[in-house]
C-alpha positions as CSV (number, residue, x, y, z in Angstrom):
1,X,17.3,-0.9,32.1
2,X,13.5,-1.5,32.1
3,X,11.9,-4.3,30.2
4,X,10.3,-3.0,27.0
5,X,6.9,-4.1,26.1
6,X,7.0,-5.8,22.6
7,X,3.5,-4.7,21.8
8,X,4.3,-1.0,22.5
9,X,7.4,-1.3,20.3
10,X,5.4,-2.9,17.5
11,X,2.6,-0.3,17.7
12,X,5.2,2.5,17.7
13,X,6.9,1.0,14.6
14,X,3.4,0.7,13.0
15,X,2.8,4.4,13.7
16,X,6.1,5.3,12.2
17,X,5.3,3.4,9.0
18,X,1.9,5.0,8.9
19,X,3.6,8.4,9.1
20,X,5.9,7.3,6.2
21,X,2.9,6.2,4.2
22,X,1.2,9.6,4.9
23,X,4.2,11.7,4.1
24,X,5.2,9.9,1.0
25,X,1.6,10.0,-0.4
26,X,0.9,13.6,0.6
27,X,4.2,15.3,-0.2
28,X,6.0,13.0,-2.7
29,X,3.3,12.4,-5.2
30,X,2.7,13.5,-8.8
31,X,-1.0,14.2,-9.0
32,X,-2.6,13.5,-12.4
33,X,-5.9,15.4,-12.9
34,X,-8.6,13.4,-14.7
35,X,-12.0,14.5,-16.1
36,X,-14.7,15.4,-13.6
37,X,-12.5,17.0,-11.0
38,X,-11.1,13.6,-9.9
39,X,-7.4,12.7,-9.8
40,X,-5.0,9.8,-9.6
41,X,-1.3,10.0,-8.7
42,X,2.1,8.5,-8.9
43,X,3.5,7.9,-5.4
44,X,5.5,5.5,-3.3
45,X,3.1,5.3,-0.4
46,X,2.4,1.6,-1.1
47,X,6.1,0.9,-0.8
48,X,6.1,1.7,2.9
49,X,2.9,-0.4,3.4
50,X,4.7,-3.4,1.9
51,X,8.0,-2.7,3.7
52,X,6.1,-2.5,7.0
53,X,4.4,-5.8,6.2
54,X,7.8,-7.4,5.5
55,X,9.4,-6.0,8.6
56,X,6.5,-6.1,11.1
57,X,4.0,-8.7,9.7
58,X,0.9,-8.4,7.6
59,X,-1.5,-7.0,10.1
60,X,0.8,-4.2,11.3
61,X,2.0,-3.4,7.8
62,X,-1.6,-3.4,6.5
63,X,-2.7,-1.1,9.3
64,X,0.3,1.2,8.8
65,X,-0.7,1.6,5.1
66,X,-4.4,1.8,5.8
67,X,-4.1,4.4,8.5
68,X,-1.4,6.5,6.9
69,X,-2.9,6.7,3.5
70,X,-6.5,7.0,4.7
71,X,-5.5,10.0,6.7
72,X,-3.8,11.4,3.7
73,X,-7.0,10.9,1.7
74,X,-9.1,12.5,4.4
75,X,-7.0,15.6,4.4
76,X,-7.0,16.0,0.6
77,X,-10.2,17.4,-0.9
78,X,-9.6,15.4,-4.1
79,X,-9.4,12.1,-2.4
80,X,-11.6,12.5,0.7
81,X,-14.5,10.5,-0.9
82,X,-12.4,7.5,-1.6
83,X,-10.9,7.2,1.9
84,X,-12.9,4.1,2.8
85,X,-11.8,2.3,-0.3
86,X,-8.2,3.2,0.5
87,X,-8.4,1.8,4.0
88,X,-9.6,-1.6,2.8
89,X,-7.2,-1.9,-0.1
90,X,-4.1,-0.9,1.8
91,X,-5.0,-3.2,4.6
92,X,-5.3,-6.0,2.1
93,X,-1.9,-5.2,0.5
94,X,-0.2,-5.6,3.9
95,X,-2.1,-8.8,4.8
96,X,-1.3,-10.4,1.5
97,X,2.4,-9.4,1.6
98,X,2.7,-10.6,5.2
99,X,0.9,-13.9,4.5
100,X,3.3,-14.7,1.6
101,X,6.4,-13.5,3.4
102,X,5.9,-14.7,6.9
103,X,3.2,-17.4,6.9
104,X,4.2,-19.2,3.7
105,X,7.9,-18.4,3.1
106,X,8.9,-17.6,6.7
107,X,11.5,-15.1,5.6
108,X,12.2,-14.0,9.1
109,X,13.5,-17.4,10.0
110,X,16.0,-17.7,7.2
111,X,19.6,-16.5,7.0
112,X,19.9,-17.4,3.3
113,X,20.2,-14.0,1.5
114,X,19.1,-15.4,-1.8
115,X,16.0,-17.1,-0.3
116,X,15.0,-13.9,1.5
117,X,15.6,-11.8,-1.6
118,X,13.4,-14.2,-3.7
119,X,10.6,-14.3,-1.2
120,X,10.6,-10.6,-0.4
121,X,10.3,-10.0,-4.1
122,X,7.5,-12.6,-4.5
123,X,5.6,-11.2,-1.4
124,X,5.9,-7.6,-2.7
125,X,4.6,-8.6,-6.1
126,X,1.7,-10.5,-4.6
127,X,0.7,-7.6,-2.4
128,X,1.1,-4.9,-5.0
129,X,-0.2,-7.2,-7.8
130,X,-3.4,-7.5,-5.7
131,X,-3.6,-3.7,-5.7
132,X,-3.0,-3.4,-9.5
133,X,-6.0,-5.7,-10.1
134,X,-8.4,-4.7,-7.4
135,X,-7.8,-0.9,-7.1
136,X,-9.3,-0.2,-10.5
137,X,-12.1,-2.8,-10.1
138,X,-13.1,-1.6,-6.6
139,X,-12.7,2.0,-7.7
140,X,-15.0,1.4,-10.6
141,X,-17.8,-0.1,-8.5
142,X,-17.2,2.4,-5.6
143,X,-17.5,5.4,-7.9
144,X,-20.4,4.1,-9.8
145,X,-22.6,2.6,-7.0
146,X,-21.5,4.5,-3.9
147,X,-20.6,7.9,-5.4
148,X,-23.2,7.7,-8.2
149,X,-20.9,8.5,-11.1
150,X,-22.1,7.5,-14.6
151,X,-20.9,4.2,-15.8
152,X,-18.8,5.6,-18.7
153,X,-17.1,8.1,-16.4
154,X,-16.3,5.4,-13.8
155,X,-14.9,3.1,-16.5
156,X,-12.6,5.9,-17.9
157,X,-11.4,6.7,-14.4
158,X,-10.8,3.0,-13.6
159,X,-8.6,2.7,-16.8
160,X,-6.6,5.7,-15.9
161,X,-6.2,4.5,-12.3
162,X,-5.1,1.1,-13.5
163,X,-2.1,2.7,-15.5
164,X,-1.0,4.8,-12.5
165,X,-1.4,1.9,-10.1
166,X,0.7,-0.4,-12.3
167,X,3.5,2.2,-12.5
168,X,3.3,2.8,-8.7
169,X,3.5,-1.0,-8.1
170,X,6.6,-1.5,-10.3
171,X,8.5,1.4,-8.7
172,X,7.4,0.3,-5.2
173,X,8.4,-3.4,-5.7
174,X,11.9,-2.2,-6.8
175,X,12.2,0.1,-3.8
176,X,10.9,-2.3,-1.2
177,X,13.1,-5.2,-2.3
178,X,16.2,-3.0,-2.4
179,X,15.5,-1.4,1.0
180,X,14.3,-4.6,2.7
181,X,17.3,-6.7,1.6
182,X,19.7,-3.9,2.5
183,X,18.5,-3.6,6.1
184,X,18.0,-7.3,6.9
């Protein structure tokens, strides 16, 4: 049997998680139309970004989420303009989750199921908590200053986005912790 290059394996796994992020956002979302032709959605795309960060590390998980969900945005006329924001925020979700899980708690070095459960939960909450706070804030400034939307419209959209992002985060944390702890 030939030796397998660990970098190729990690890149392949990252690509698979990017595909999961793409598919879950594109096909398993509930789109919520908002005023001005914009939209927000309920989806579990972030769950696969966080799961990838727990399994592969922060950089790879962040890249999986950033690539998969940015491609999904680029292929959807409603979200195409916010694709750069998506790339940065999803990368940060993975980096934060990976930092907490692997650099701080070192969950991949522990055999204690309770310890791994606790820290996978904490890491997931940290990564998605970042998104709950920064997605509406970055979205507000992005829409107002980059896309040129009026201040009141950008504020209304940020508030609606905050609610959907919070629901997405809660569902994603539950899914990630259950899946991660079931497979490790």
